[in-house]
N, C-alpha and C positions, 0 to 999 in steps of 0.2 A: 345410658340410664343412670349409672353411678354419678355422673356429672350433674344430672338433673336433680337427683336427691340431695347432692351436696349443695346445690343452689337454693333449694327450698329450705333446707335446714339453716343455711346462712341467713336467709331473709327472716325466718322465724326468730332466730337468736338475736338478730339485730333489732327486730321489733320489740322483743321482750326487754332487751337491755335499755332501749330508749323509751319505754313506756313511762309516762309521767306518774302513774300511780305507784309503780314499783320504786322508782328512783326520782323522787321529787327534787327540784332544785333547792339548794340550801338558802339561797338569797331571794328566791322568788316569793313574792308576797301575793301576787295575783296570778291565778292559773292562766296558762297559755290558751289561746283560742284554738278551735278545731282546725281553722284554716292554716295556722302556722304549723300545726303538727303534720298536716297533710303535705305541706310544702317540704318540710324536713324529710318526711318519709320518701317523697319523690326524689329528693336530692340523694338520699342514701341508696335508693334503688338504682339511680344512674351510676353511682360509684360502683355498686355491685356488678352492674352490667359491664362497666369498663374493666373491672378486675377479672370478670369471667372471660371477656375477650382476650385479655392478656394471658390468662392461664391456658386458654385454648391454643393461642399462638405458640406458647412455650411447649405445650404437649406436642403440637404438630412439628415444631423444630427438633425436639428430641427424637420423635419418631423418624424424621428424615435423616438425622445423624445416625441413628441405629441402622437404618436401611442402607446408608452409604457404607458404614463399617462392614456390614455383612457382604455387600457387593465387592468391597476391596479384598476381603478375606477369600471370597470365591475366586477372584481374579488372581490373587497371589498363589492359591493352591493350583490353579490351572497353569500358571507360569512355572511353578516348581515341577509339576508333572512334565511340562514341555522341556524344561532344562534337564531333568533326569533322563528323559528319552534321548535328548541330544547328546548328553555325556555318554550314554550307552552306545549310541551309534558311532560317536567319535572314537571310543575305545575299540570297538569292533573293527573300524576302518584302520586304526593304527596297528592292531594285531595282524590284520590281513596284509598291510603294507610291509611289516617286518618279515612275515613268512615269505612274501614274494621276493624281498631283498635277499634273505638268506638263500633261497632257492637259486636266485640269479648268481650270487657269489660262488655257489657250489658248482655251477655249470658254465660259468663264463669262460673258463680255460679248457673246457672239454673234459671228458671222463678220463681217469687214470687208467693205464693199461692193466693194472692189477685190480682195479676196483670197478664194479659195474656201475651203470648210471643210477643215481639215487643219492640219498644223503650219506655222508661219510660215516655216520654212526651206525649205518645199517650194513656194514661190511660183512660178507659171509664168513662162516667159520666160528662164530661166537658160540653156537650150540653144538657144533660138530666135534667129534673126538679127534679128527685128523687135521693136521696142519695143511693149509692150502699151499701147494707148490713145493712141498718138502718130501723128498725120498731119501731117507738116511742111508748111508753105506751099510754094508754088512757089519756084523759084530767083529769079524776078523779084521776088516779094514780099519775100524775105529781103534781096535787094540794096537794094530801096527802103527797107526798115526800117533797114538799116545806114547808108544814105545820110542819111536824115532824122533819125534818133535818135542813132546812134553817133557820127558825125563831128561833129555839132553839139555833143554833150557833150564831145568831145575838145578842141574849140576853147575852150569855157568852162573846161576843166581847166587849160589853159595860163595863162589870165589869173588863175585862182584861185591857182595855184602861185606866180606872180610876186608877187601881193599878200601872201600868207601868208609867203613867204620873207623879204620885206623887213621885215615887222613882227617876225618871230621873230628876225631878225638884231639889230634894235634892242633887243628884250626881253632877249636873252641878253647883249648888251653891257652893258646896265644891271645885269644880275645879276652879271657879272664885276666891275663897278666897286664893288659892295657887298661883295664877298667879301674876306676877309683871306687873302692868298696863302700865309701861313705856317700857318694853322690850318683854312681852309675847303677844300671840294672845288673842284677846278679843272674848269670846264665847257668842253668842246671844241665845235667847230662841228657843226651838225646834219647829219643824213643823211636824205634823202628816200627813203621806201620804200613798198611796197604799190602798189595799183592806180593811184593818181594819178601815180606816177612810172614805172609800167609801161604807161601809156596804154590801160587797159581799163576804168576805172570809168565807169559810166553811171548809177548810182543817184543820186538827189538826196536831201539836199544833198551836193554834192561835198565830200569829206573828205580832208584832207592828214594823213598820218602821218609824223612826223619823229622820228628817233632823236636823242637828245642824250647823247653819251658823257660820262662824268665820271671823273676820276682823283683819288686822295687826295693830300694834300700830303706832302712829304718829312718824315720818313724812311719813310713808309708806302708800300706798294704792294699791289695785289690779286693773289691767287693763285687762279685758277679751278680747279674740280674738276668734271669731267664724270661724271655718273652712268653713262653708257654705257661709260666706260673701266674700270669695275669688273666683276668676275666673281664671282658671277652678278649680273645687273642686276635690281633689284626690278621687279615688274610695273608697267608704265606709267611708269617713271621714266627711260626712255631720253631723253626730251625735256627733262630738267631737269639742273641742276647747282647747285653751291654756290660761294660766293666767300669766301675767307678773307682777312682783313685782317692783313698781316704787316709788321712793322718790318724795315728793312734789316739791323739788327744781329741779328735773330732768324731770318733766312733761312738755314737750314743748308746749302741748296744753293750758297750763295755763300761758304761758309767752309770751310777745310781740315779743321776738327775734325769736320765732318759727313761727311767722306769717308774719314777714316783714324782709326786708334786712337792717341791721344797717350800717351806714356809718363808714368810717375808724376812725373817731374821737369819735365814740359812743361805749360804753361798757355796756353789760348786767351785772347788779350787782348780778344776781342769778347764771349765768352760766360762767361768765368770758369771755375771748376772745376765747379760744379754747374749752370751756366746761370743767366741773370738771372731774377729774379722779374718777372713781367709786370705792371707797374703799370697801373692804369686810366688812361685818357686821355679827353679830351673827345670825340675822334673815335669811339673805340670805344664809349663810353657813348651817344653820339648815334645811331649807325647800326647797331651790332651787337646781336644777340640777347643777352638777359641771361645772363651767365656763359659766353658763347660768342664765339669769334673770327670767326664767320661773319656776313656782312651780312644784315640783316633787311629783307625787302621792305617790310613795313608802315612801319618807321621811315624807310626811304629815301623812301617815298611822302610821308610827313609832312614830311620835310626839303625835298623838291623843291617841294611845294605852298607851303610857307612862303617859300622862296627866290623862286618866281615871283611871289607876292603882293607881296613887298617890291620886286622889280624893276618890276612894273607901277605901283605907287604912285610910283615915281621918274620914270616917263615918261608917266604918264596925262595930264598937262596938255598934251601935244603932240598928242593925238588927239581927234577929235570922235566917239568911240564908247566903249562900255563893254566891259570884259572880265570874264568870270566863269567859274567852273568849272561844267561841265555835268553831270559825273558824279562823285559823291563817292568812288566806289570806284576811280577811275582817277586817277593822280597828275597827269597833264597834259592831261586832257580839257577843253579850253577852248572858249569860244564868244564871238565878237565880235558885239555888238549895235549896229546902227546906229540913228540917230535916226529913220530912215524906217520902222523896224519890221523891216527885213531882218536876217538874222543869218548868220554864217559859222562853222561849227565846225571845229576842227582839233585834232590830238593831238600833244602833246610828250611823248615817252616816255623816261624816264631809263634808260640802258643802260650796260653795262660790256663792253668788248671782251675777247674770249677770246684772250689772247696777241697774236700778230701776224696773226691771221686775220680774215676778215670775218664771223665768228660772234660773236653778241652775246648777253649775258644780259639778259633783260628782266624788270623787276619785275612788270609787269602788261600784258596785252593785252586789248582788247575780245573777241577770240576767241582761244582757245588750241588750236592745231592738234592736240595730243595728246588733247584731249577729257577730260583728267584735271584734278583739282584738286590743288594742291600739298599734300604731306603735312605740311609745316611752313612757317613764314614764312621759313626760310632756304633754301627751294628756289626757284631762279630758272629761269624758262622760257628755253629756247634758241630764238633766232630766226635763221632762215636767210633773212630777207627780202633782205639784200644779195646773198647768193649767188643767190637766185631772180631778182633783177633782172639780175645779170650773165649768168646763163644765158639769159634771154630776149633780151638784147642780142646775145650771142654767136650764138644760134640764128638770130636775124633776119637776120644778115649772110649766112647760107648759104641762106636761103629766097628764093623768087622775089619780084620786086617786087610790092607790093600783096598780100602773103600774107594768108590768111584766118584765121590762128591766133588773133589777138587778137579778131577779129570773132566767132569761135565762142565765145570765153570771155565776151565782152561780152553776147552774146545769151543764153547760158545763165545768166549772173549776173543779167541783167534779168528773166528768167522766174522765177528763184528769189526775187528780191526782191519781185516782185509777188505771188507765191504766199504768201510769208511774211506779207504785209500782209492777205491774204484769210483765211488759216487759222491764223495765228500761227507763230512760229518753231518749227523742228524741229531734229533733230540734224544736218542738212545745212547747210553754210556755203559761202560763196564760196571759202574756202581749199581745200575739198575739190574744187571745180570746177577751181581752178588746179592743184592737184596732179595731177588726172587729165589735164589738158592737158599738163603737163610730161612725164608718162609717154608720152603719145602723140607728142610732139615727139621724144622720144628713140628711139622705135621706128619712126617713119614716115620715109620718104625726103623730102628737101626739096621735090622736085617734086610731092608729093602735097598741098601746101598752097597751090596756086594759087588766085587769087581766084575762078575759075570753079568750084571744088570746095567752095564754102562749105557748101552743103546736105549734101554727103556727109560732110564733116568734122564738122559739127554733129551729124548723126545718129550718127556714130561716137563722138563725145564723150559724148552722152547714153546710148548703148548701153554704153559702158565704165563709166559711172557706175552704170547699172542692174545690170550684172553684179557690180560691187564691192559694191553694197548687198545683193544677194541672197546673196553669199558672205560678207558682213560682213568684207571684207578690202580695205583701201585703204592701201598702204604709203607711208610718208613718202618723198619723192623723194630726199633726201640721206642720212638716217640708215640705215646698213647697205646702201646701194645701190652694189654693186660696178660697176655700169654707168655711174655718174655720171662726167662728163668729168674726167680726172685734172688737166687744166690749170687747174682752178678753185681749187686750193689748199686743198681741204678738209682739216681735221685728220685725221691717220691714225686716231685713236681713233673718229672718226665713221664712217669708211669700214669699219672692222673691226667695228663694233657690230652687234648683232642688229637686223634690220629692225623698224621701229616701225609697228604697225598703227593707223592713225588711226580706224578703225571699231571698235576694241576696246570702246568704251562700248556699242555695240549688242549685243555678246555678253553683257554684264553687266546691261544694262537692257532688258528685253523690251518694256516699254511704250513707251519712247523709240524703239526700233526699229520697232515697229508704226506709231507716229505718223509717223515719218520716211518709211517706205515708202508709206503712204497719201498723205502730202503730195507725195511725188515723182510718183506716178502722177496725182494731181490736177493737178499742174503740167503734166505732159505733155498731159493732156486739154485744159487751158485755153490751151496754147501757140499754136495757130493763131488763136484769137480775139484774144488779147493782141497778137500781132504784127500782125495785120491792123488792129486798132483804132489802135494807136500809130503805124502807118505813115501813117495818114490825118490824125492829129491829135497834135500835140505839146503836152501839157498844160503850162500855166504853173506855175512853181514859185517860191514866195516865197523859197526858199533860194539862188537864183542870185546871182552876184556883181554888186554894183553897178558901174556903168561907171566911177565915179570916187570915190575915198575921199579926204576932205580931211585933210591932214596939216599941222598948224600949225608 
């Protein structure tokens, strides 16, 4: 209807515009005849009809295009709905496939003798108060075992420490005499760490671990970088750090130009306008990774072994025994061999102090608490051994006389060592036992560690370890532990870091976890027999310390 009205109006307007009375021709002297006017009006009418047809065709085309667009939109919506449904079904099928695959891996080797059929995370005992498979000996048997085996080993440890420390003093002094103070590393006095200096080692042979800090010659110094100080921290890297070798003239933290913006007419006398080019030096070439200012653990190991060899050759004539490296992958794993056939191992570990704290960067340890392997040779393991020794000493002052905390750790370590010799090593180490004890010492009252409560505390330590294994969670005692004593002087970055799970490898390695759980429960089953047998007989060990070593 609107189109019809438009047509009528257009005709009327055209007729009015072309009416001769309203708009006479300027040059016309004779009025046009009526026939001519009619002919012109017919011609205009034909033009209007043609225009009308064109407009109708255009309107029809637009309507068709609009309908096509609506149809395409509906089809696109239907395709999106179909694609969403397909993605949902694909995701559900993938999840179902993964569940079936995990179930198949858990059951392809058959159930473990100590674990019922089912997923390994559903091992019994997580909620129970009793350890599965453990019947501890009586309190009298534990005390007899501690008296005959533990205290005797402690007396041997004192004599071993005295002998090793005297020899290492002489060896390091010889090393210093061979070093060039202007170009070589400066070796500092050793620091005794670990079980021999915490009075809880019982395994034979007795083994001393000694940290040997070293510092670079002037004008160099070490700048440590803690991985846990960065956000976010890479998975499993909280227990590592890097060490940058920096020249005094390149340390921007000690220069004004690193703290402010210099004008165009000002020049730093230390760094110049564009900073100095970093020329290669013998120190950087010897100890740093290629093309990097960071210390390389492998190169440090090689340097340390070479330095120890030269030092021993200098003083070998004074002693009536031989000195050799016992492990090639450890830089300072040494062994003294006496002419009688007896031997004495000890570890000299090159370390770098982290600023002014008791935290040290270690190139290599026989055991790595984090359970991870370094991503590169510039990753250095963080050692809290000195802090652990200080914590045990500080805690012992508040405990009752003759407290049983170290006896608990010694008995548990003894059982783990014997089980490892029976069934081979597992993912559980004495460092995990010590970490569990440190957590219990922090949570328990001092009065709970009386000597008369040895059986209760040992049972609690093993139960804590079992619960941690079943949950696959045992957190580092210092990294990210806000409950750690503030008076110990831990770096703030360590306290603020995310907690480090020492059992993270069990989450990633299912076969290792199954072997560790089986070995743990086997250890609990054998505990009464081992304790009873060793309480009656102390086996002779060829690794014990000779009563007298000859020094010429």
